[in-house]
N, CA and C atoms of all chains as a GROMACS GRO file, in nm:
protein
  582
    1MET      N    1   3.755   3.719  -3.651
    1MET     CA    2   3.758   3.577  -3.613
    1MET      C    3   3.874   3.490  -3.643
    2THR      N    4   3.901   3.447  -3.528
    2THR     CA    5   4.022   3.378  -3.561
    2THR      C    6   4.014   3.221  -3.632
    3PRO      N    7   4.088   3.184  -3.728
    3PRO     CA    8   4.056   3.028  -3.792
    3PRO      C    9   3.991   2.955  -3.722
    4LEU      N   10   4.050   2.929  -3.589
    4LEU     CA   11   4.027   2.819  -3.502
    4LEU      C   12   3.842   2.821  -3.452
    5VAL      N   13   3.810   2.983  -3.434
    5VAL     CA   14   3.699   3.013  -3.397
    5VAL      C   15   3.590   2.979  -3.525
    6ALA      N   16   3.630   3.020  -3.637
    6ALA     CA   17   3.573   2.977  -3.745
    6ALA      C   18   3.534   2.829  -3.797
    7VAL      N   19   3.665   2.777  -3.761
    7VAL     CA   20   3.643   2.598  -3.797
    7VAL      C   21   3.528   2.542  -3.675
    8LEU      N   22   3.531   2.580  -3.561
    8LEU     CA   23   3.445   2.542  -3.466
    8LEU      C   24   3.310   2.568  -3.509
    9ILE      N   25   3.287   2.702  -3.536
    9ILE     CA   26   3.149   2.728  -3.576
    9ILE      C   27   3.076   2.659  -3.691
   10GLN      N   28   3.188   2.626  -3.767
   10GLN     CA   29   3.150   2.550  -3.925
   10GLN      C   30   3.129   2.410  -3.867
   11GLN      N   31   3.192   2.366  -3.771
   11GLN     CA   32   3.186   2.220  -3.714
   11GLN      C   33   3.093   2.192  -3.606
   12MET      N   34   3.010   2.307  -3.572
   12MET     CA   35   2.927   2.280  -3.452
   12MET      C   36   2.832   2.174  -3.487
   13PRO      N   37   2.772   2.150  -3.566
   13PRO     CA   38   2.650   2.049  -3.566
   13PRO      C   39   2.702   1.897  -3.545
   14GLN      N   40   2.846   1.892  -3.607
   14GLN     CA   41   2.918   1.764  -3.583
   14GLN      C   42   2.925   1.758  -3.461
   15LEU      N   43   3.013   1.833  -3.370
   15LEU     CA   44   3.026   1.851  -3.244
   15LEU      C   45   2.925   1.845  -3.135
   16ILE      N   46   2.784   1.904  -3.196
   16ILE     CA   47   2.673   1.871  -3.082
   16ILE      C   48   2.648   1.702  -3.120
   17ALA      N   49   2.604   1.676  -3.233
   17ALA     CA   50   2.609   1.519  -3.237
   17ALA      C   51   2.677   1.439  -3.162
   18PHE      N   52   2.807   1.460  -3.180
   18PHE     CA   53   2.919   1.382  -3.108
   18PHE      C   54   2.877   1.406  -2.967
   19ALA      N   55   2.855   1.498  -2.881
   19ALA     CA   56   2.838   1.517  -2.738
   19ALA      C   57   2.693   1.430  -2.712
   20ARG      N   58   2.592   1.446  -2.796
   20ARG     CA   59   2.466   1.393  -2.789
   20ARG      C   60   2.483   1.219  -2.772
   21GLU      N   61   2.586   1.212  -2.879
   21GLU     CA   62   2.628   1.027  -2.900
   21GLU      C   63   2.704   0.990  -2.756
   22ALA      N   64   2.768   1.066  -2.723
   22ALA     CA   65   2.876   1.034  -2.610
   22ALA      C   66   2.777   1.028  -2.477
   23PHE      N   67   2.675   1.102  -2.452
   23PHE     CA   68   2.598   1.149  -2.328
   23PHE      C   69   2.488   0.997  -2.353
   24ALA      N   70   2.444   0.990  -2.489
   24ALA     CA   71   2.336   0.861  -2.485
   24ALA      C   72   2.417   0.749  -2.444
   25ASN      N   73   2.539   0.727  -2.515
   25ASN     CA   74   2.626   0.605  -2.464
   25ASN      C   75   2.654   0.600  -2.312
   26ALA      N   76   2.667   0.701  -2.256
   26ALA     CA   77   2.722   0.704  -2.100
   26ALA      C   78   2.587   0.680  -2.011
   27ASN      N   79   2.448   0.710  -2.080
   27ASN     CA   80   2.356   0.720  -1.999
   27ASN      C   81   2.246   0.670  -2.085
   28PRO      N   82   2.230   0.505  -2.111
   28PRO     CA   83   2.159   0.456  -2.188
   28PRO      C   84   1.996   0.439  -2.133
   29ASP      N   85   1.908   0.455  -2.217
   29ASP     CA   86   1.754   0.493  -2.185
   29ASP      C   87   1.734   0.333  -2.136
   30GLU      N   88   1.645   0.322  -2.049
   30GLU     CA   89   1.580   0.175  -2.005
   30GLU      C   90   1.510   0.139  -2.144
   31PRO      N   91   1.498  -0.010  -2.166
   31PRO     CA   92   1.418  -0.036  -2.306
   31PRO      C   93   1.263  -0.020  -2.253
   32SER      N   94   1.175   0.012  -2.344
   32SER     CA   95   1.019   0.037  -2.309
   32SER      C   96   0.989  -0.111  -2.267
   33PRO      N   97   0.910  -0.123  -2.180
   33PRO     CA   98   0.854  -0.247  -2.157
   33PRO      C   99   0.745  -0.270  -2.261
   34THR      N  100   0.749  -0.416  -2.298
   34THR     CA  101   0.680  -0.452  -2.397
   34THR      C  102   0.499  -0.478  -2.331
   35ASP      N  103   0.420  -0.481  -2.449
   35ASP     CA  104   0.297  -0.530  -2.387
   35ASP      C  105   0.254  -0.653  -2.306
   36GLU      N  106   0.340  -0.769  -2.359
   36GLU     CA  107   0.332  -0.886  -2.316
   36GLU      C  108   0.391  -0.882  -2.180
   37ALA      N  109   0.485  -0.786  -2.142
   37ALA     CA  110   0.556  -0.782  -1.994
   37ALA      C  111   0.449  -0.711  -1.913
   38ILE      N  112   0.395  -0.607  -1.961
   38ILE     CA  113   0.296  -0.558  -1.887
   38ILE      C  114   0.185  -0.636  -1.849
   39ILE      N  115   0.140  -0.700  -1.926
   39ILE     CA  116   0.012  -0.787  -1.897
   39ILE      C  117   0.042  -0.911  -1.823
   40ALA      N  118   0.194  -0.934  -1.835
   40ALA     CA  119   0.224  -1.074  -1.750
   40ALA      C  120   0.242  -1.005  -1.624
   41ALA      N  121   0.303  -0.875  -1.590
   41ALA     CA  122   0.308  -0.847  -1.435
   41ALA      C  123   0.182  -0.815  -1.402
   42TYR      N  124   0.070  -0.749  -1.466
   42TYR     CA  125  -0.048  -0.727  -1.421
   42TYR      C  126  -0.103  -0.880  -1.372
   43GLN      N  127  -0.122  -0.968  -1.472
   43GLN     CA  128  -0.176  -1.066  -1.420
   43GLN      C  129  -0.114  -1.160  -1.296
   44SER      N  130   0.021  -1.160  -1.286
   44SER     CA  131   0.075  -1.167  -1.185
   44SER      C  132   0.029  -1.115  -1.041
   45ALA      N  133   0.045  -0.983  -1.036
   45ALA     CA  134   0.014  -0.905  -0.925
   45ALA      C  135  -0.129  -0.948  -0.883
   46LEU      N  136  -0.218  -0.948  -0.978
   46LEU     CA  137  -0.364  -0.974  -0.952
   46LEU      C  138  -0.373  -1.130  -0.882
   47ALA      N  139  -0.308  -1.224  -0.932
   47ALA     CA  140  -0.320  -1.361  -0.890
   47ALA      C  141  -0.260  -1.381  -0.739
   48SER      N  142  -0.142  -1.333  -0.711
   48SER     CA  143  -0.075  -1.327  -0.596
   48SER      C  144  -0.152  -1.238  -0.493
   49SER      N  145  -0.219  -1.141  -0.518
   49SER     CA  146  -0.297  -1.031  -0.448
   49SER      C  147  -0.436  -1.092  -0.401
   50LEU      N  148  -0.489  -1.170  -0.504
   50LEU     CA  149  -0.606  -1.242  -0.473
   50LEU      C  150  -0.597  -1.361  -0.383
   51ALA      N  151  -0.480  -1.428  -0.375
   51ALA     CA  152  -0.434  -1.553  -0.322
   51ALA      C  153  -0.421  -1.497  -0.190
   52ARG      N  154  -0.368  -1.390  -0.137
   52ARG     CA  155  -0.353  -1.360   0.010
   52ARG      C  156  -0.486  -1.313   0.044
   53ASP      N  157  -0.536  -1.255  -0.002
   53ASP     CA  158  -0.714  -1.235   0.010
   53ASP      C  159  -0.768  -1.353   0.047
   54ALA      N  160  -0.736  -1.470  -0.024
   54ALA     CA  161  -0.810  -1.563  -0.021
   54ALA      C  162  -0.773  -1.665   0.116
   55ASP      N  163  -0.634  -1.678   0.146
   55ASP     CA  164  -0.588  -1.710   0.232
   55ASP      C  165  -0.609  -1.660   0.370
   56TRP      N  166  -0.630  -1.530   0.384
   56TRP     CA  167  -0.638  -1.475   0.508
   56TRP      C  168  -0.787  -1.506   0.559
   57LEU      N  169  -0.883  -1.512   0.454
   57LEU     CA  170  -1.043  -1.525   0.485
   57LEU      C  171  -1.036  -1.658   0.522
   58GLU      N  172  -0.960  -1.741   0.491
   58GLU     CA  173  -0.964  -1.898   0.500
   58GLU      C  174  -0.951  -1.909   0.628
   59GLN      N  175  -0.819  -1.830   0.711
   59GLN     CA  176  -0.794  -1.874   0.800
   59GLN      C  177  -0.846  -1.758   0.914
   60HIS      N  178  -0.956  -1.697   0.880
   60HIS     CA  179  -1.023  -1.639   0.960
   60HIS      C  180  -1.191  -1.648   0.910
   61PRO      N  181  -1.233  -1.761   0.931
   61PRO     CA  182  -1.382  -1.768   0.896
   61PRO      C  183  -1.470  -1.660   0.987
   62GLU      N  184  -1.569  -1.626   0.907
   62GLU     CA  185  -1.657  -1.513   0.970
   62GLU      C  186  -1.707  -1.537   1.085
   63ASP      N  187  -1.747  -1.673   1.146
   63ASP     CA  188  -1.818  -1.714   1.253
   63ASP      C  189  -1.719  -1.746   1.379
   64ASN      N  190  -1.568  -1.714   1.365
   64ASN     CA  191  -1.477  -1.679   1.472
   64ASN      C  192  -1.515  -1.547   1.507
   65MET      N  193   0.579  -0.199   1.943
   65MET     CA  194   0.565  -0.274   1.834
   65MET      C  195   0.438  -0.202   1.744
   66ARG      N  196   0.349  -0.199   1.830
   66ARG     CA  197   0.239  -0.145   1.799
   66ARG      C  198   0.198  -0.018   1.782
   67LYS      N  199   0.286   0.068   1.877
   67LYS     CA  200   0.288   0.211   1.848
   67LYS      C  201   0.373   0.267   1.730
   68ARG      N  202   0.490   0.182   1.736
   68ARG     CA  203   0.579   0.191   1.599
   68ARG      C  204   0.494   0.168   1.478
   69LEU      N  205   0.445   0.070   1.477
   69LEU     CA  206   0.356   0.062   1.342
   69LEU      C  207   0.251   0.163   1.333
   70ARG      N  208   0.203   0.241   1.426
   70ARG     CA  209   0.103   0.336   1.404
   70ARG      C  210   0.154   0.469   1.334
   71ARG      N  211   0.282   0.450   1.440
   71ARG     CA  212   0.339   0.578   1.381
   71ARG      C  213   0.401   0.582   1.236
   72MET      N  214   0.465   0.462   1.205
   72MET     CA  215   0.529   0.434   1.090
   72MET      C  216   0.433   0.441   0.992
   73SER      N  217   0.295   0.408   0.988
   73SER     CA  218   0.218   0.384   0.879
   73SER      C  219   0.183   0.504   0.785
   74PRO      N  220   0.176   0.624   0.829
   74PRO     CA  221   0.170   0.739   0.752
   74PRO      C  222   0.260   0.771   0.642
   75ILE      N  223   0.406   0.757   0.748
   75ILE     CA  224   0.542   0.764   0.673
   75ILE      C  225   0.548   0.644   0.565
   76LEU      N  226   0.527   0.526   0.589
   76LEU     CA  227   0.515   0.420   0.483
   76LEU      C  228   0.450   0.478   0.358
   77ALA      N  229   0.295   0.525   0.393
   77ALA     CA  230   0.203   0.558   0.294
   77ALA      C  231   0.256   0.670   0.176
   78LEU      N  232   0.327   0.743   0.283
   78LEU     CA  233   0.342   0.876   0.203
   78LEU      C  234   0.468   0.824   0.103
   79LEU      N  235   0.570   0.725   0.160
   79LEU     CA  236   0.683   0.696   0.057
   79LEU      C  237   0.607   0.624  -0.049
   80ALA      N  238   0.513   0.534  -0.037
   80ALA     CA  239   0.443   0.457  -0.115
   80ALA      C  240   0.377   0.554  -0.252
   81LEU      N  241   0.325   0.652  -0.204
   81LEU     CA  242   0.252   0.754  -0.250
   81LEU      C  243   0.367   0.823  -0.361
   82LEU      N  244   0.506   0.853  -0.292
   82LEU     CA  245   0.608   0.932  -0.378
   82LEU      C  246   0.640   0.837  -0.464
   83ALA      N  247   0.638   0.699  -0.440
   83ALA     CA  248   0.690   0.600  -0.529
   83ALA      C  249   0.630   0.566  -0.647
   84LEU      N  250   0.488   0.569  -0.629
   84LEU     CA  251   0.382   0.549  -0.725
   84LEU      C  252   0.389   0.655  -0.790
   85ASP      N  253   0.395   0.786  -0.760
   85ASP     CA  254   0.376   0.920  -0.838
   85ASP      C  255   0.526   0.927  -0.925
   86GLY      N  256   0.624   0.860  -0.908
   86GLY     CA  257   0.734   0.875  -0.962
   86GLY      C  258   0.746   0.804  -1.080
   87CYS      N  259   0.646   0.694  -1.105
   87CYS     CA  260   0.629   0.641  -1.202
   87CYS      C  261   0.509   0.627  -1.277
   88ALA      N  262   0.432   0.726  -1.257
   88ALA     CA  263   0.310   0.765  -1.290
   88ALA      C  264   0.259   0.754  -1.425
   89LYS      N  265   0.333   0.791  -1.526
   89LYS     CA  266   0.323   0.799  -1.670
   89LYS      C  267   0.314   0.654  -1.731
   90THR      N  268   0.208   0.638  -1.792
   90THR     CA  269   0.188   0.497  -1.879
   90THR      C  270   0.312   0.526  -1.992
   91PRO      N  271   0.376   0.420  -2.029
   91PRO     CA  272   0.463   0.438  -2.126
   91PRO      C  273   0.380   0.435  -2.260
   92PRO      N  274   0.419   0.503  -2.331
   92PRO     CA  275   0.352   0.557  -2.474
   92PRO      C  276   0.349   0.469  -2.569
   93ASN      N  277   0.459   0.336  -2.560
   93ASN     CA  278   0.432   0.263  -2.668
   93ASN      C  279   0.348   0.136  -2.633
   94LEU      N  280   0.256   0.137  -2.548
   94LEU     CA  281   0.185   0.027  -2.500
   94LEU      C  282   0.061   0.041  -2.597
   95SER      N  283   0.007  -0.093  -2.641
   95SER     CA  284  -0.145  -0.088  -2.689
   95SER      C  285  -0.241  -0.051  -2.572
   96PRO      N  286  -0.348  -0.008  -2.593
   96PRO     CA  287  -0.465   0.021  -2.496
   96PRO      C  288  -0.487  -0.116  -2.386
   97ALA      N  289  -0.471  -0.236  -2.448
   97ALA     CA  290  -0.511  -0.323  -2.346
   97ALA      C  291  -0.379  -0.341  -2.259
   98ALA      N  292  -0.257  -0.279  -2.310
   98ALA     CA  293  -0.161  -0.306  -2.189
   98ALA      C  294  -0.141  -0.180  -2.128
   99ALA      N  295  -0.195  -0.088  -2.155
   99ALA     CA  296  -0.185   0.069  -2.095
   99ALA      C  297  -0.316   0.051  -1.980
  100THR      N  298  -0.397  -0.017  -2.005
  100THR     CA  299  -0.493  -0.076  -1.910
  100THR      C  300  -0.422  -0.144  -1.816
  101ALA      N  301  -0.356  -0.255  -1.836
  101ALA     CA  302  -0.295  -0.351  -1.736
  101ALA      C  303  -0.171  -0.289  -1.649
  102PHE      N  304  -0.128  -0.174  -1.724
  102PHE     CA  305  -0.037  -0.084  -1.646
  102PHE      C  306  -0.098   0.010  -1.537
  103GLN      N  307  -0.218   0.052  -1.588
  103GLN     CA  308  -0.300   0.140  -1.476
  103GLN      C  309  -0.337   0.060  -1.382
  104LYS      N  310  -0.402  -0.061  -1.415
  104LYS     CA  311  -0.443  -0.149  -1.318
  104LYS      C  312  -0.348  -0.221  -1.183
  105THR      N  313  -0.233  -0.246  -1.246
  105THR     CA  314  -0.130  -0.282  -1.169
  105THR      C  315  -0.081  -0.191  -1.071
  106ARG      N  316  -0.076  -0.064  -1.099
  106ARG     CA  317  -0.059   0.045  -1.003
  106ARG      C  318  -0.189   0.071  -0.895
  107VAL      N  319  -0.283   0.065  -0.943
  107VAL     CA  320  -0.390   0.055  -0.854
  107VAL      C  321  -0.374  -0.070  -0.755
  108ILE      N  322  -0.369  -0.173  -0.801
  108ILE     CA  323  -0.355  -0.293  -0.743
  108ILE      C  324  -0.238  -0.262  -0.616
  109LYS      N  325  -0.123  -0.212  -0.645
  109LYS     CA  326  -0.007  -0.180  -0.573
  109LYS      C  327  -0.070  -0.112  -0.448
  110ALA      N  328  -0.163  -0.007  -0.496
  110ALA     CA  329  -0.202   0.076  -0.390
  110ALA      C  330  -0.288   0.006  -0.273
  111LEU      N  331  -0.402  -0.048  -0.334
  111LEU     CA  332  -0.512  -0.130  -0.262
  111LEU      C  333  -0.428  -0.247  -0.167
  112ASP      N  334  -0.321  -0.305  -0.217
  112ASP     CA  335  -0.242  -0.409  -0.125
  112ASP      C  336  -0.198  -0.331  -0.009
  113LEU      N  337  -0.127  -0.228  -0.033
  113LEU     CA  338  -0.079  -0.160   0.073
  113LEU      C  339  -0.182  -0.165   0.190
  114ALA      N  340  -0.325  -0.089   0.172
  114ALA     CA  341  -0.435  -0.094   0.248
  114ALA      C  342  -0.462  -0.223   0.325
  115ARG      N  343  -0.470  -0.304   0.212
  115ARG     CA  344  -0.500  -0.457   0.277
  115ARG      C  345  -0.402  -0.496   0.345
  116ASP      N  346  -0.275  -0.484   0.323
  116ASP     CA  347  -0.149  -0.529   0.366
  116ASP      C  348  -0.141  -0.492   0.534
  117PHE      N  349  -0.165  -0.341   0.543
  117PHE     CA  350  -0.161  -0.291   0.642
  117PHE      C  351  -0.278  -0.359   0.770
  118ALA      N  352  -0.406  -0.353   0.692
  118ALA     CA  353  -0.486  -0.412   0.784
  118ALA      C  354  -0.461  -0.572   0.846
  119ILE      N  355  -0.396  -0.621   0.719
  119ILE     CA  356  -0.372  -0.804   0.780
  119ILE      C  357  -0.249  -0.796   0.894
  120ASP      N  358  -0.139  -0.706   0.885
  120ASP     CA  359  -0.031  -0.695   0.943
  120ASP      C  360  -0.084  -0.658   1.096
  121GLY      N  361  -0.170  -0.532   1.102
  121GLY     CA  362  -0.232  -0.473   1.223
  121GLY      C  363  -0.303  -0.583   1.287
  122GLU      N  364  -0.387  -0.657   1.224
  122GLU     CA  365  -0.444  -0.758   1.293
  122GLU      C  366  -0.401  -0.832   1.335
  123ALA      N  367  -0.258  -0.887   1.286
  123ALA     CA  368  -0.190  -1.020   1.341
  123ALA      C  369  -0.089  -0.954   1.473
  124GLN      N  370  -0.081  -0.803   1.502
  124GLN     CA  371  -0.037  -0.785   1.600
  124GLN      C  372  -0.096  -0.828   1.746
  125ASP      N  373  -0.026  -0.795   1.850
  125ASP     CA  374  -0.047  -0.861   1.981
  125ASP      C  375  -0.027  -0.755   2.073
  126PRO      N  376  -0.106  -0.657   2.129
  126PRO     CA  377  -0.253  -0.662   2.088
  126PRO      C  378  -0.284  -0.600   1.945
  127LYS      N  379  -0.411  -0.627   1.909
  127LYS     CA  380  -0.423  -0.606   1.758
  127LYS      C  381  -0.415  -0.464   1.741
  128VAL      N  382  -0.377  -0.377   1.637
  128VAL     CA  383  -0.381  -0.258   1.602
  128VAL      C  384  -0.518  -0.249   1.489
  129VAL      N  385  -0.559  -0.355   1.444
  129VAL     CA  386  -0.667  -0.302   1.354
  129VAL      C  387  -0.780  -0.446   1.374
  130SER      N  388  -0.874  -0.435   1.411
  130SER     CA  389  -0.964  -0.557   1.469
  130SER      C  390  -0.991  -0.664   1.345
  131THR      N  391  -1.031  -0.770   1.398
  131THR     CA  392  -1.061  -0.876   1.303
  131THR      C  393  -1.185  -0.810   1.212
  132LYS      N  394  -1.264  -0.783   1.251
  132LYS     CA  395  -1.369  -0.738   1.196
  132LYS      C  396  -1.356  -0.624   1.068
  133THR      N  397  -1.281  -0.526   1.124
  133THR     CA  398  -1.224  -0.426   1.035
  133THR      C  399  -1.147  -0.514   0.920
  134THR      N  400  -1.060  -0.577   0.949
  134THR     CA  401  -0.960  -0.650   0.847
  134THR      C  402  -1.044  -0.716   0.752
  135ARG      N  403  -1.140  -0.779   0.825
  135ARG     CA  404  -1.238  -0.866   0.721
  135ARG      C  405  -1.318  -0.785   0.616
  136ASP      N  406  -1.367  -0.653   0.649
  136ASP     CA  407  -1.425  -0.571   0.609
  136ASP      C  408  -1.321  -0.518   0.476
  137ILE      N  409  -1.199  -0.499   0.511
  137ILE     CA  410  -1.094  -0.428   0.405
  137ILE      C  411  -1.047  -0.568   0.326
  138VAL      N  412  -1.039  -0.671   0.368
  138VAL     CA  413  -0.998  -0.792   0.280
  138VAL      C  414  -1.097  -0.831   0.175
  139GLN      N  415  -1.248  -0.821   0.226
  139GLN     CA  416  -1.326  -0.829   0.108
  139GLN      C  417  -1.360  -0.728   0.018
  140TRP      N  418  -1.343  -0.614   0.060
  140TRP     CA  419  -1.347  -0.498   0.000
  140TRP      C  420  -1.214  -0.505  -0.131
  141HIS      N  421  -1.121  -0.540  -0.074
  141HIS     CA  422  -0.999  -0.545  -0.154
  141HIS      C  423  -1.020  -0.655  -0.293
  142GLN      N  424  -1.067  -0.782  -0.203
  142GLN     CA  425  -1.112  -0.902  -0.306
  142GLN      C  426  -1.204  -0.861  -0.418
  143SER      N  427  -1.322  -0.780  -0.368
  143SER     CA  428  -1.403  -0.772  -0.453
  143SER      C  429  -1.384  -0.645  -0.533
  144SER      N  430  -1.292  -0.530  -0.524
  144SER     CA  431  -1.207  -0.440  -0.592
  144SER      C  432  -1.136  -0.518  -0.724
  145LEU      N  433  -1.052  -0.625  -0.684
  145LEU     CA  434  -0.971  -0.699  -0.771
  145LEU      C  435  -1.066  -0.773  -0.880
  146LYS      N  436  -1.192  -0.824  -0.806
  146LYS     CA  437  -1.273  -0.922  -0.909
  146LYS      C  438  -1.308  -0.811  -1.002
  147VAL      N  439  -1.346  -0.689  -0.966
  147VAL     CA  440  -1.418  -0.601  -1.044
  147VAL      C  441  -1.314  -0.552  -1.145
  148MET      N  442  -1.204  -0.547  -1.146
  148MET     CA  443  -1.085  -0.475  -1.232
  148MET      C  444  -1.068  -0.621  -1.347
  149GLN      N  445  -1.068  -0.745  -1.255
  149GLN     CA  446  -1.034  -0.841  -1.362
  149GLN      C  447  -1.141  -0.874  -1.435
  150ALA      N  448  -1.296  -0.832  -1.393
  150ALA     CA  449  -1.371  -0.864  -1.496
  150ALA      C  450  -1.410  -0.795  -1.618
  151SER      N  451  -1.392  -0.653  -1.598
  151SER     CA  452  -1.384  -0.530  -1.684
  151SER      C  453  -1.292  -0.438  -1.733
  152ASP      N  454  -1.289  -0.395  -1.853
  152ASP     CA  455  -1.205  -0.281  -1.867
  152ASP      C  456  -1.260  -0.129  -1.837
  153SER      N  457  -1.358  -0.148  -1.838
  153SER     CA  458  -1.436  -0.017  -1.833
  153SER      C  459  -1.528   0.011  -1.675
  154GLY      N  460  -1.543   0.127  -1.645
  154GLY     CA  461  -1.612   0.149  -1.500
  154GLY      C  462  -1.559   0.084  -1.386
  155TRP      N  463  -1.446   0.043  -1.409
  155TRP     CA  464  -1.371  -0.020  -1.267
  155TRP      C  465  -1.303   0.079  -1.183
  156VAL      N  466  -1.294   0.177  -1.241
  156VAL     CA  467  -1.234   0.278  -1.164
  156VAL      C  468  -1.324   0.343  -1.052
  157GLU      N  469  -1.455   0.374  -1.115
  157GLU     CA  470  -1.603   0.408  -1.037
  157GLU      C  471  -1.608   0.314  -0.936
  158ALA      N  472  -1.605   0.184  -0.976
  158ALA     CA  473  -1.682   0.089  -0.889
  158ALA      C  474  -1.576   0.083  -0.774
  159VAL      N  475  -1.440   0.102  -0.787
  159VAL     CA  476  -1.346   0.039  -0.683
  159VAL      C  477  -1.346   0.179  -0.595
  160GLY      N  478  -1.372   0.290  -0.653
  160GLY     CA  479  -1.401   0.429  -0.583
  160GLY      C  480  -1.515   0.419  -0.484
  161ALA      N  481  -1.636   0.351  -0.537
  161ALA     CA  482  -1.732   0.338  -0.462
  161ALA      C  483  -1.709   0.236  -0.368
  162GLY      N  484  -1.663   0.131  -0.390
  162GLY     CA  485  -1.634   0.046  -0.267
  162GLY      C  486  -1.559   0.074  -0.158
  163LEU      N  487  -1.457   0.160  -0.203
  163LEU     CA  488  -1.373   0.216  -0.101
  163LEU      C  489  -1.451   0.301  -0.008
  164THR      N  490  -1.541   0.410  -0.057
  164THR     CA  491  -1.636   0.491  -0.006
  164THR      C  492  -1.684   0.402   0.106
  165GLU      N  493  -1.778   0.328   0.070
  165GLU     CA  494  -1.829   0.233   0.137
  165GLU      C  495  -1.760   0.154   0.261
  166VAL      N  496  -1.646   0.083   0.213
  166VAL     CA  497  -1.579   0.026   0.340
  166VAL      C  498  -1.517   0.154   0.409
  167VAL      N  499  -1.503   0.259   0.400
  167VAL     CA  500  -1.422   0.349   0.495
  167VAL      C  501  -1.564   0.409   0.572
  168ASN      N  502  -1.696   0.396   0.528
  168ASN     CA  503  -1.805   0.458   0.590
  168ASN      C  504  -1.832   0.346   0.702
  169LYS      N  505  -1.796   0.226   0.676
  169LYS     CA  506  -1.816   0.108   0.776
  169LYS      C  507  -1.734   0.111   0.913
  170LEU      N  508  -1.614   0.180   0.884
  170LEU     CA  509  -1.510   0.191   1.002
  170LEU      C  510  -1.538   0.262   1.111
  171GLU      N  511  -1.481   0.222   1.235
  171GLU     CA  512  -1.528   0.306   1.344
  171GLU      C  513  -1.411   0.454   1.348
  172ALA      N  514  -1.462   0.530   1.395
  172ALA     CA  515  -1.384   0.649   1.404
  172ALA      C  516  -1.211   0.630   1.413
  173ASP      N  517  -1.171   0.544   1.513
  173ASP     CA  518  -1.034   0.551   1.550
  173ASP      C  519  -0.988   0.483   1.430
  174GLU      N  520  -1.050   0.374   1.396
  174GLU     CA  521  -0.984   0.293   1.267
  174GLU      C  522  -0.977   0.374   1.132
  175LYS      N  523  -1.086   0.442   1.136
  175LYS     CA  524  -1.076   0.524   0.986
  175LYS      C  525  -0.962   0.619   0.972
  176GLN      N  526  -0.901   0.679   1.090
  176GLN     CA  527  -0.783   0.746   1.143
  176GLN      C  528  -0.683   0.685   1.062
  177LYS      N  529  -0.677   0.556   1.128
  177LYS     CA  530  -0.517   0.488   1.086
  177LYS      C  531  -0.538   0.450   0.947
  178PHE      N  532  -0.656   0.433   0.874
  178PHE     CA  533  -0.634   0.398   0.755
  178PHE      C  534  -0.633   0.536   0.673
  179THR      N  535  -0.666   0.653   0.684
  179THR     CA  536  -0.654   0.757   0.616
  179THR      C  537  -0.557   0.770   0.524
  180PRO      N  538  -0.402   0.754   0.549
  180PRO     CA  539  -0.317   0.736   0.464
  180PRO      C  540  -0.333   0.670   0.337
  181TYR      N  541  -0.389   0.550   0.360
  181TYR     CA  542  -0.391   0.442   0.267
  181TYR      C  543  -0.501   0.471   0.167
  182VAL      N  544  -0.612   0.524   0.241
  182VAL     CA  545  -0.727   0.572   0.149
  182VAL      C  546  -0.686   0.674   0.047
  183SER      N  547  -0.600   0.784   0.110
  183SER     CA  548  -0.570   0.877   0.010
  183SER      C  549  -0.483   0.811  -0.078
  184LEU      N  550  -0.383   0.710  -0.056
  184LEU     CA  551  -0.299   0.682  -0.144
  184LEU      C  552  -0.404   0.576  -0.264
  185VAL      N  553  -0.488   0.511  -0.233
  185VAL     CA  554  -0.589   0.430  -0.343
  185VAL      C  555  -0.646   0.516  -0.426
  186ARG      N  556  -0.717   0.643  -0.337
  186ARG     CA  557  -0.776   0.769  -0.419
  186ARG      C  558  -0.694   0.839  -0.524
  187THR      N  559  -0.575   0.844  -0.514
  187THR     CA  560  -0.458   0.920  -0.576
  187THR      C  561  -0.433   0.834  -0.675
  188SER      N  562  -0.411   0.711  -0.655
  188SER     CA  563  -0.370   0.590  -0.777
  188SER      C  564  -0.496   0.609  -0.882
  189LEU      N  565  -0.641   0.627  -0.827
  189LEU     CA  566  -0.738   0.601  -0.901
  189LEU      C  567  -0.767   0.751  -0.990
  190VAL      N  568  -0.710   0.850  -0.916
  190VAL     CA  569  -0.725   0.993  -1.004
  190VAL      C  570  -0.608   0.961  -1.119
  191GLU      N  571  -0.501   0.921  -1.074
  191GLU     CA  572  -0.397   0.905  -1.180
  191GLU      C  573  -0.441   0.841  -1.326
  192VAL      N  574  -0.536   0.746  -1.280
  192VAL     CA  575  -0.583   0.651  -1.400
  192VAL      C  576  -0.695   0.735  -1.491
  193THR      N  577  -0.769   0.799  -1.418
  193THR     CA  578  -0.846   0.883  -1.515
  193THR      C  579  -0.765   1.023  -1.592
  194ARG      N  580  -0.647   1.062  -1.564
  194ARG     CA  581  -0.592   1.179  -1.600
  194ARG      C  582  -0.554   1.149  -1.749
   0.00000   0.00000   0.00000
């Protein structure tokens, strides 16, 4: 075993950690959504969707 | 325009199905209340596609979807959302039962037009129960 290979094997954990960190920095994870953001998105979707129903039903009364 | 809308609708529904499936997992960091809100938002998006197809089809000249069918779909959609708003349990079954009921009301040719959207809603409901 050459000295270079021996050093590489010895330093393998640090090399892997360096590669992982470099990959993570190049591909940052999207931040996890918060409870508040999810609940606000739900309430917004619900309200706007119900509004479109109400608009259409108002413009098309049943006796027409 | 009418033919194009009819031809495009299954493709659009399939794309929507794939888009919904792509973000199917509820984020693991959420509280139970937020997880339920996340699932309900996904179902609302699927319900909206069916309702929007009906409204847009009814607005065409000549109509792709009849006004009566559109009213049935809009009323079912509205009821489904109100059930979801009122309760955090049992809403999946209630929305599914309402869907079956409204589909049974449709004429055969209109039922066919809504098939991709019905499948999309059913898939989104199944995803919630997984």
